[in-house]
N, C-alpha and C positions, 0 to 999 in steps of 0.2 A: 677377830670376831669369833665368838663361840658359836657352836652349832645351835644352841638355844636362842641366841640373839638373831642369827641368820633365819631360823625357822619363824620366830616371832615377826620379823620384818617381812619375810616372804608371805606369811599368812595375811598380815594386815594389807599388803599391797594386792594380793590376789582377791581378797574380799572387796577392796575399794574398786578395783577394775570390774569385777564381775557384778557387783551390786546385789548379791544374794548370799545367804549363809548356808543353804542346803541344796544339794543337787536333786534332780527329779527322782533319783533312785533312793533318796533318803540319807545318803552319805553327807555329813557336814563338811563344809569347806575346811574347817579346822582339822578334822580327822584326815582328810585328803592331804592337806599341806604337811601335817606331821609325818605322813608316810613318804611324800615325794621330796620335800625340801632336803633331806639328808643326801639324796643322790646328786643334787646340784652342789651341795656343800663339799662333797667328796672329790669333785673335780676342780682343781686349782683354777682353770680358766673361767669356769662359771662362778666360782667363789670370788674371783677378782672382779667380775662384772657386777657383783652385788646382788643381794636378794631381791631387790625391786625389779631389776632387769630380768632376772630368772623367772620371777612371778609373771611378769608381762609376757615373756615368751611362752610360758606354760599355759596361761589363761587363753592365749590366742588359739590354742587347739581345742578348747572346751567346746562341746557341742558339735564337733565334727564327727561324722560317722565313719 
């Protein structure tokens, strides 16, 4: 799987789980995912788990202070 495909699927899953497109600070979920997904992709363990599992883990931390 390419980085582009991983990022596309990561973003779609993050948006599905979160149910919104923009954070309170104005950052779009798309922009956030484009920045974060490559760090998951770079780690073989995370890449093997797949973009959906990575997005699920990442979104679980959203909103925590």
